[in-house]
N, C-alpha and C positions, 0 to 999 in steps of 0.2 A: 545859600541853602544847601548846595551840594557838598561844600566843605564840612558843614556841620553834620550832614547825613553820614559821612564816612568816618567821623572821628570815633575814637574808642569810648564806649559807654558800658555801663552795667546792663547786661542783656535783660535781666528780669528785675526791673525796678519801677517804682512809680514815676520816677523822672523819665524813664524810657517811654512809658505809656503817655505821659504828658507831652513829650516831644512829638510822638507820631500823631496824636490828636491835633496838636497845634499846627503841624505841617499840613495835615489833611484839611483843616479848616481854611487854610490859605489858598487851596486849589480852587480856582474859579472855572476852569475847563480842563477836561482830560483829553490830551492828544498824544501823538506818538512820542513827543519829547518827554513828557512826565508820566506816562502810563506805567512804566516800570517802577517808579517810586510809589505811585498810588497802590499798585499791586502789593509791593513790599510792606507798605503801611497797613493795608487791610489784613494781610497775613500776620503781621507782628501784633496788631491789636487783638486778634482772636487768640493768639498764643498767650499774651499777657493777661487777658481777662480770664482765660482758663486757669492760668497759674494763680492769679489772685483769688479765684473762687476757692481754691484749695489751701491757700496760705494766708491771705490778707484781704479782709472784706473792704479795705479802703480802695482797692483797685476798682471794684464795681461801683462803689459810691462815687468815685471820680468819673467813671463811665457815665453814670446817670446824671451827674451834675453838669457835665459838658454836653449832654443830649446827643451822644454819638450816634444813636439810632437814626436821628434826623439827618446827621451828616452822611450816613450811609445812603439814605434815600436821595439826598442832594447830589452826591457823587454819581449815583446811577443816572440821574436826570441830565447831568451835564456831560455824560460820557456817551460816545457813539461807538465804543470799542467793545467787541464781544469778550475780549479777555478780561475787562473790568467787570462785566456782568458775571462772568464765570467765577472770578475770584470773590466777588461780593457774596454770591450764593454759597460758595465753599466756606467763607468766613462765618456766615450766619449758621450754616450747618454744624461747623465745628463747635461754635459757642453753645448752641442749643443742646447738642449731644453731650457736651462735657460739663455743663453747669449742673451742680448738685443742689445749690441753694434754692429753696422754693421761692424765697423772696426775689432772687435774681430772675428765675423763670417767669414769675408773675409779672415783673417789670417788663421783660422782653415782649410778653404777649399782651400787655395791658394798654397798648396804644395802637393806633391804626397803621404804624409803619410796617408791621409784619403782613397785615392784610393787603397793604399797598404792594409789597413785594410779591405776594401770592397772585394778585390780579394784574401785575405789570405785564405789558405786551412785549415779552422777550422774543427774540428772533429764533424760533425753535427749528429753523432750517439747519441750524448748527446742532448736530446730534450730541456733541459733547456738552453743550450748554443745556440741552434738555435733560441729560443725565444728572447734571448738577442741580437743576431745578427740582426734579423728582426726589432727589436725595434730600434737598432742603424741605420739601413738603413732608417726606417721611420722618425726618428728624423732629419736626413739629408734632406730628401725630403721636410719636413715642412718648411725648410729655403730656398728653391730654389726660385729664381726669374730669370729674363732674364740676370742679371749680374753674378750671382753665378753658374748657370747651366753650363756655358761654362767651369768652372773649373773641371767638372767631365766627359768631353767628349774629344775625340781626333778627329781631323779633317784632311782631306786630300782632296785637290782640292775643298775646300769649301763644303765638304760633311762630315757629322759625320760618322766615321768608327768604333768608339768604345764608348760605354756608359755603363761602368761596373755597376753603381748603378742600372740602370733599368734592365739590362740583368741578373744580379745575383738575383735580387728580384723576377722576374717572374719565376725563376726556382722553386720557392716554392708557386706559385700562386694557386696550386691545392693540397696543402698539406692536410692531413687528419685532422689536427688540425684547428678548425674553427678560433681561434684567430690569427693564422699565416696567414690564407687566408685573413682575414679582414685587417690585417696590410699591406699586400702586395697590396691589392686593394687601400687602402688609399694612399700608396706610388705612385702607377701608376696615380691616379687622381691628386696628387700634381704635377707630371711631366707633365701630359696632360694640366693642367690649367696654366702652365707657358706660353704656347703659343709661344715657340721658333720655328721658321720656319724650321731650320735645324734639330732640334731634332724631330719634327713632321714627316719630311720626312724619318728619320731613323726608326721611329716607324712603319710606314706603309710599309716598304720594307721587302722583305724576307731576312732572315728567321724570323725576329722579328714580322712580321704581322701574323705569325702562332699562336701567342698568342690569337688572337681574335677567330680563329677557334677552338683552344683548349678550350677557355672559353665557346664557344657554345657547344662543345662536352661534357664538364663537366656538363653544364646545361642540356643537353639532358639526361645524365645518371640520374641526379636528378629527372627529369620528369618521367623517366621510373620507378625509385624506388617509387615515389609517386603513380604511377598507380598501383604498386603491393600492396601497403597498401590499396588503395581505392577498388581494386578488392576483397581483402580479407574481407573488411568491407561489401561490397555488397553481397558477398557469405554467410558471417556469421555475421549478424547484431549484434549479442551478443558479438562479439569479442571486446576486449578493445584496439582499435587502434586509438582512438580519439587523444590522446596525441601525438602519433607518426605522425599522419597526420598533426596536427597543427604545429609540429616542422618542418616537411618537407615543408609545405606551407610557413612558415616564411623564410626558407632558399631560396626557389624559388623566393619569392617576393624580398628578399634582393639582390639576383643575378640580377633580372630585374632592380631594382633601381640602382644598380651599372652600368649596361649597359646603363641605361638612363643618368647617370652622365657622363659616358665616352663620350656619344654622345654630351652632352651639352658643353663639352670642345671645340667643334667647330673645331676639327682637320680635315683637308680635307681628304676625302676618308675613314675615319673611319666609318661614317654612312653607306657608301656603303658596306664596309667590313662586318659590323655587319648585315646589311640587307641581303646580299647574304648568309652569314653563317647561320643565323637563319632560313632563308627560305629553304636552301638546306640541312641542317642537321636535322631540326626539323619539321617545319611547313608543307612543301610539302611532304616529305616522311612518316611522322608519324601522325601529328595532323589532317590534313584535310582528308586523306584517312580513318582514323578510325571513322569518322562520319557516314560511311555507310558500309565499307568493313569489312570482317571477320578479327578480330584481332588475330586469333589463329595461323596464319602462320607467315608472315613477320611483320605484324603490332604489335607493342609492347605496344601501349597505347589505352585504351578504350575510348569510346565516351564521357563519363562523364568527365574523366580527361582532354580530349582534349578540351572540351568546356571551362572548367575552365582555362586552360593554354592559350587558344586563348584570352579569356577575359582579363587575366592579361597582356599579351603581348600588346594588344591594349591599355589598360589603362595606362601602365607604360612607354613603349618604344615609344617615340613620334617621329616616322619617317614617313614622308608623303608617301614615296614610299612603305614602308612596309605595312602600313594600306591599301592603295589602291590595292596593290597586293593581300593581303588576301581577300579583298572584291571581287576583280575580279575572284579569284580562286573559289569562291563559285558558279560561273556560269558554272564550269566545271564538267563533270561526274567523279565519283570516279576512273574510269579506267584510266583517264589521269595522275594519280599520281603514278601508279604502273606498272611495266613491265609485270606482269602476268595478262593478260586480262581475265583469267578464274577464278579469285577470286570470292568467293561467297559473297552474301549480308551479311552485319554485323548483328550478332544476336542482337545488341543493337537497331537496327531500327525495330520497330514493323510493322508487316504486317497489312494493313488496310483491315478488313473484310467487303466486300460489302454485304449488305442484299440482300435476294432473290428478293425482290421488289425494283428495283433501284429508284423508286420514293419516297422512304421512308428514312428519316434521323431520327436517334434516338436522342432525346433531353431530357436529364434527365429522361430517361426511357419511354418517351412518343413518339410515332411515329407521325411524322409531315409530311403531304403530301405537299411538297413544290416544288419538281422538275417539276411536271407537270404544276404548275402555272407559272413557270419561262420560259417555252418553248417558249412562244410567245414573251416575252420581251428580250430573249437572242439574237434574230436576230438583234435587233437594238443596244443592248448594251451587247456584249458577255462577257465583263469583269465583268458585274454585277451578273453573275451566282454564286451561292454558290456551289462550286465544290463538287462532290460526294467523291472525294479522291484526294490526292496530289501525283503526280507521283514522282518517285525517280530518275529522269533523271539527276539532278544536286545536288550538296551539299546544295544549297539553298532550293531545294525541300525537301531534307532530314531534314533540320532544321524545315520546316513547318510541316513535317510529325510527328516530335516529339511533336509539339504543339497539333496536332489534334488526335494523337493516341498513344503517348508515355506515360510512367509512370510518376510519380510525379517528379522524379529527372531529367528525360529527358526533360520534359516540362520546368522546372525551368532553366535547362542548356541552352536550346534553347532561352528562353525569355531573359536570361542574356546576351547571345551572341548578340541578336538583339538590346537590350538596350545599350550594350557597343558600338556597331557599330554606333548607333544613336548619342551617346555622344562623339564619337571620332572626335575631331576638325580637326585632320590631314586628315580626309577622305573627298574627294571631294564631293560636293553636287550631282554631276551626279552619283556617286556610291551609295549614299543614295537613290537617286531616282530609280536607277536600282534595288536595293534590295527591294524597296517598303516601305521604312521606313523614307523617307524625310518628316518631318512635313509639313502639308499643309500651315502653315503660312509662311514657308520658300519658298515653291513652289509659292505661290501667290506673295510673295515679289519679287521673281526672274522674274516672268512674268510681274509684274508691272514695274520693272526696264527696262525690254526689251521694253515695250510699251513707257516708258518715253524717251528712247534714240532713238526711231524711228525704232527699229527692227521689231516691229509688233504692229501697232497702232490701228488695228481694234478691236473695243470693243467686238465683238462676239468671238474673238480669245483669249482675255485676260485671261479668266479663263477656256478655253476649253483645258482640260488636255490631250485629245486624238487627238489634231489637227495633221495634217500630218507634218507640219514644226517641231513641237516638237518631234514627233516620229523619224524623220530623224536625227535631232541633237542628240537625245538620243542614237539611234543605232550607229551613227558614233563615238561618244565619247566612248561608251562602247566597241565597236570593237577595238578601239585603245588600250585600256587597255588589252584586251584579246590577241591582237597581240604582245604587249610587254611581256606578260606572256610567250608566245610561244618562242619569240626570246631570251629572257634573261635566262629562266629557263627550256625551253623544254617542257612545259606543253601545249599540243595541246587541244584546245577547239573550237568547232564550234561556229559561230556567232549565235546570237539570230534570231528567226524566223522573217521574214519580216513583218513589220506592228506592231511589238510589241511596246506598249506604256508604259510609266511609270505608268499610271493609272491602267493598267492591273496588274502590279506587286503589286501596293499598295492594290488593292482589293484582291489579293491572301493572303496578310498578314492579311487584315481585316477579310477575310473569316476564316482563321485559328484561329484568336483571338475570333471571335464570336462562332466558334465551341468549343473553350476551355471553354467559359463561360457557355456552355450548358452541360458540362461534370460534372458528380456527383462524380467521383472517384479521384478528384484532391483536394489537401489541400487548405484551404482558403488563406494561406499565399502565395502560388504559384499563385493563382488566382489574388491576389492583385498586384503581379508583372505584370501579364498580363493586369490588369486594368490600371496600370501606363503607360505601353507602348501604350495601346489603346487611352488613353487620349492625349499622345504626338502626335499621328497620326491624331487625330480628335479634334482639339481645337475649332471647330466651332459648328454649330447647326445641326438640323435634315436634312438640305439640303445636308450635306456631306455624309449621310448614304444611303446605298441601302435599299430598302423597305424590303427585306428579312432579312437583318441584324436586322432591327428594330423588325420584327416579331419574329425572334428567340430569341432576347434579351427579348422581352416582354413575350414570352411563358416561358422562363427559369425563369424570374422574378415571374411569376404567380405560377409556381411550388414551388419556394422557399418561396413565401408568404404563400402557403398552409402549408408547413412544419413549418413555423413560427407560424401560427395560431394553429397548433397542440401543440406547446410548451406552449401555454396559458393554456392548460389543462394538461400539463405534470407535471414533478416533480419539476420544478424550476420557476414557473410563477412569484413568488415574486421577483426574481432577473432579470427577463427578461428585464424590462424597464431600469434598471441600466446598465446591460451589453450592451444593444443596444446603449445606450447613449455613453458609453465609446468607443465602437467599431466604432461608427460613427465618433468620433473625430480622432481616430487612422487612420481610412481608409481615411478620408479627408486629413490628413497630409501626408499619403503615396501617395495619388494621386497627391498632389500639390508639392511634394518634387522634388528637382532638379535631383535626381537619385533614382533608386529602393532602398528600405530599406534593402533588402537582398543582402549581398555581394556575389560575384561569388563563393567564397570558400564554401558557404553553400551547393552547389550542390555536394560536395564531401562526405557529411555525410548523412546516411539514416535519413529520417524525424523522429523526436522524437516521440516515441510512446505515446499515451495517458497514463496518470499517472496510470490508473487502468487496463490496458490491460491484464497484466499477473498475477494480484493478486486478482481481483474481478470478480464475476459472471456477465454475460451480463445484468441481470436485476438490477444491482446495480444503486443507484441514482447517484453515481459518474460518471459512464458511461453515464447516461442520461444527466448529467450536461455538460460534455465535448462535447457530441453530440449537445446540444443546443447552446453552444458557437460557434461551427462550422457553424451551421445553421444561427446564427446571423451574423457572419462575411461574409458569402456568400450573405445573404440578403442585408446587408448594401452596399456591393460592387455593386451588381446588381441594387439596388435602386439609388445609386449615378450615375452609368453609364446611367441609364434610365433618371434621371433628366437632366444630361448633354446632352443626345441625344435630349431631348425636348427643348433645348435651354434655360433652366431655370438656375438661379443662385443657387449655392449649399449653403444652410445655414450652419452656424457654428454648429448648433444643430438640430437634427431631429424634425420635427413638431409633436406635440402630444397634447392631451387634458390635462388640469390641473387635479390634483387629486380631486375627488368628496368629498363632506362633508359626515359625518357619518349619515345615515338615522335615523330618530327618532325611528322607529320600529325595528331597527336591534338588534341583540343579544349583539353586542358590546356596544350599547347605553344603553340597559337594564342592562347590567352587570356593567355599570359605567366606561367603558374604554374610553379613549380619543385617539387622533391621535398618541400619543407616544406609545400606545400599552401596554400590560401587563408587570408588573414589579414584580419580586420576593419579597415576603414579604408584598405586598400591599393588601388592602381589596377590594373585589368586591362582587357584588350581585349575588346570586346563583339561580335566578328565574327559568332559563331553565336548570340548571345543573342536571346531572344524577349520583346518587351514584354508586360507583364501588369499586373494590378491585384490587390491583396489588402487586406483590412480586418482588422487585429488588434484593433480596438476598434469598437464599434457606431458607424456613421456616419462613420468616419474611414478612407477608402480611401487607399492609397498606391500610387504607380506605381514599378514596378521593371522591370529587365531580367532575365529568367529564363535561367539557364545550368546545365546538368548536366554534370559532368566527373568524371574519375577519373584517379588517378595510382597505378599499381601496384595494390595490394590495397585502397586507400582510395578513397572517392568522396564527392562532395558535391553538394548542391543549393545554388546561389548566387543570391541576390537582390542586384542592384547598382543603384545610382542613376546614370543616365547623366549625364556631364559636359556641361553646355550649351555650353561653349566648345571642347570637344574631341570631335569626332565619333568614334563607335564606341569610346569609352572610358568607363569608369565606376568608381565607388567601391564596394567590397564592404560591404554593410550587414548582411546576414544570411547565415549558413552553417548548413546542416543536413545530417545524414547522407543519403547517396544510398541505401544498402542499406536494405531494409525499407520503402521509401516507398510501395509498392503503388499505383502511379498508375492512376487510372481516370477516364474521361470521364463526366460526369454524363449520365444517360439522358435527361433532359428539356431540359437546357441544354448543348448540344454545344460551347459555348465555355468551359465550366467544367472544370477539372482538379482532382480530389481527390487529396490526398497524405496519407499517414500519416507523422508525424515522430516517430521513436523517440528515447529518451534516448541520451546519448553513451556510456553504459556500462551493463553488466548489474548490477543491485543485488547479486546473489549474489557478485559479485567485489569489492564495496565493503563492508567490514565495518561501516562507519558506517551503511549503509543496509540491512544484512541484518536478518533477523528471527530472534529467539531463541525456540525452542520454539513457533513458530507465532504469536507476538505481535509486531507491528511496533514497532520502536523509533522510526522516523520515518514520516512520511506516504509511502505508496508512490508511486513514479513512475508516471505514466500517459502514454500516447501523445498527441502533439499531432495536430491535424487542420487541414490547410490546404486552402483552396479558392481556386485561382487563376483569374481571369477574363482571357481573351485577346480580341484584337480580332475574330478570326473563327475559323471551324472549322479552317481549315488551320493557323493558328498554334497552336491547341490540340493538333492531331494532331502537329505538328512537335515541340512540347515533350514529348509522350508518347513519340515515337520516340527523341528525344534521351536521355530517361531510360532507356528499355529498352536502347538501344545501349550506354550507359555501364555499366549494370548487367551486361550480357553481357561487356564488357571486364574489369570488376572480377572477375567470377566466373571468367573464363578465367585471369586472372593468379593467383588463389588456387589454382586447380587445377594450374597449371604449377608453382608453388612446392612444392606438396605431392606432385607426381607421383612422385618417388623414394621417398617414404614410403608411398604407397598401393600401389606395386608391390613387394611384399615379396620376390618370387622373383627379382628382379633382371633381368627381361626388358624393362625400360623402355629405350627408345632416348633417353637423355638424355646430353648432352655432359658428359664428366667435368669439364671446367673450370667448368661451371655448378653442379655439386653442391657443397653446403656445409651444415654443420649450421645449423639455423634461426638466422639472425643477425638479431636484432630491431633492431639499430642501423640497418639499411637500411630498416626499415619506416617509414612515415609516421605520425606521431602528432600529429594536429591536433585540438585541443579543439573539440567541436561547439558552435557558438554560434548560437542562434536565439531566437525569441520563445517557444519551448516552455518551459513551466514547470509546476511542480506545481499551482499555483493556477489558472492560466489556460492550458489546453492546446488551445484551439480558436480558429479564426478565424471572423469574421463572413462570411456569404454576401454577396459583392459585389452591387451593383445590376446590373441587366441592361442598363443603358444603355451605349453604346459609349464 
């Protein structure tokens, strides 16, 4: 036998197939002596059958004639070796996957040999064998259709009573190995999408329907595990849990997409089973109560994680009843979801501190007397009042309280939840209206349609959002949802107060958003999400606003404008126009996007720290630069919201004045500089330059001529070497930024001038130098320090005055360019010909070149000799 096995033969021939089948039929028992040959024979048969399926049908005819499937089963029975079982499963998988002929597939499935292999008691303690077995089952499922699926089931009285392929597979649905779980899910989807009526009834009957409850129980455990990681990160922001959280998020979203795929198969009752299980096992007992109740006792998931999970479920699992039930549950008090009515308020929900003077509301640190002015108008329009605080009577109120008084993650989580609800197509418009987030364009469209069909043709009622007929319809429909919540899930919730209108709820949301825009302790990125939601709710003009909304927005905008003006005399005025231009475009894209730019999973991570928080002192120019970027982002958002509230079109670029020409009497003109700025190695005139000394290395002083100059919004400190043969002319050797130099004369040496030399760019604007999750990718930039020694006190004071004068000119130019943007009401006296969208082509962009570096950022103190 062995000599014939090793002789040279045609590898892909019918004789070769005949040879291996003959030799396999001669095997009476498989042991260590012949197992290698049996493995080779099984492998070769699968290759030859696959080859024959594509080239010659006689191969498979011979396979059927010799009843090789029966030989496979016999070999399995006479073998006690795991390697044989493994190879047999692999052989079957290869043949099933690669056979294209329907006749061949039908033959493979039309006898009990496949079902025997499916139900055979393999030793699954061997993990590799289990992987081959699941792959074998998955390969079968990929070939299922309405004709072949009947070959794998047993029926009685026209009912499926046995389906081993499905039943054996779901035993491993929650195996610890992710690849096995994925394969089982693929198999189940293949079964579900066949659409066989009898099989579908088998799937949704007990005990097989328990698979769906087990699926949601497994998903619930993953959610609790995710919450553990998030809680650890919130308690210890420096812990390195980001990778683990991202992996957990990927698994959770994969699970939800699988659930969505199951629903899309259209099996009757499966949607109901999943809805009931996801509500009863996860949403009602865990997620919704955690929005306000104490998570220390029975509640195992925190508010931040719950908000993320609710957003994911609404985004991915497209079930109408599920979406509307979640929305209706937000009108219930937290006590409705837990048996213990003595539970305490959740620590995640911040208490709103009322000021001693209830007529005062804090806006960006400024007290605004507004409640007194509202007292008269509140009688006619009670919904127009800016509330002093949001009660915590329902979960919806808790969401609004996060926006008005929560921390950054809570605000982002609540905004993400509202934005997700607004975008959920499965949610009825009446629920969006009840939540106060139905876009008014949809509300007006609905009322217009009612008028056109004759339900209410009176013109005065068409856009009267608080009319009695609308309130009655609104309360009736919402009460129906709340009653269904009580009857189906036992959640008792009292009806809304009589006379409640959708406009009242909408104004509650607007109040919360306006309050958010007045907060100074929220990150700009989170405020942009609030701006997106605000724009969705108010796509019209100033007529849609309450007067106090406008007043608060305008006051907050003025405060932010003041902060922006301070930056024109700050450390980075030369980059202010550029940054503002870039952020304007980004903010406009964010406001006009179809969905918020931040994904819900962003709320699971602490906000990234500024790149310099832990490594640089508070007076660092890097800290100042990052602060300026935040000011610009908030200013741009408030400006665009203000433009929108005034009913004006939002331009693609912010309006500003064009760069001015270089004045004839300026130092830059006198020195011979043009709009391109100073360049190393070029010649310039030293008429106003002041001689000085500086040591960049210990014991090595160098002599330069000092000159401070500005061109437009850019400015430089120039150190030049005087030409010996050309009086009052020199070569530029060193250039550093003028802005942020903070010139000071030494207290003990009145001829010494100290300068701070900042980097040429803000690291937060340079991705290569940015910091991910608080950990630096590169060494952080630091400020350089120069000490210049002049001949006498007057020379030192002259250099100081020169710097201050040029900084003033630089600041004035930046203010002039931004003047049209800062005067939103249009009362600025600016020539029309000078107005233009911010055109960066006219700005001067000169790379800062100096001896400042990351490794050596200081100069040596020069000697005191003249």
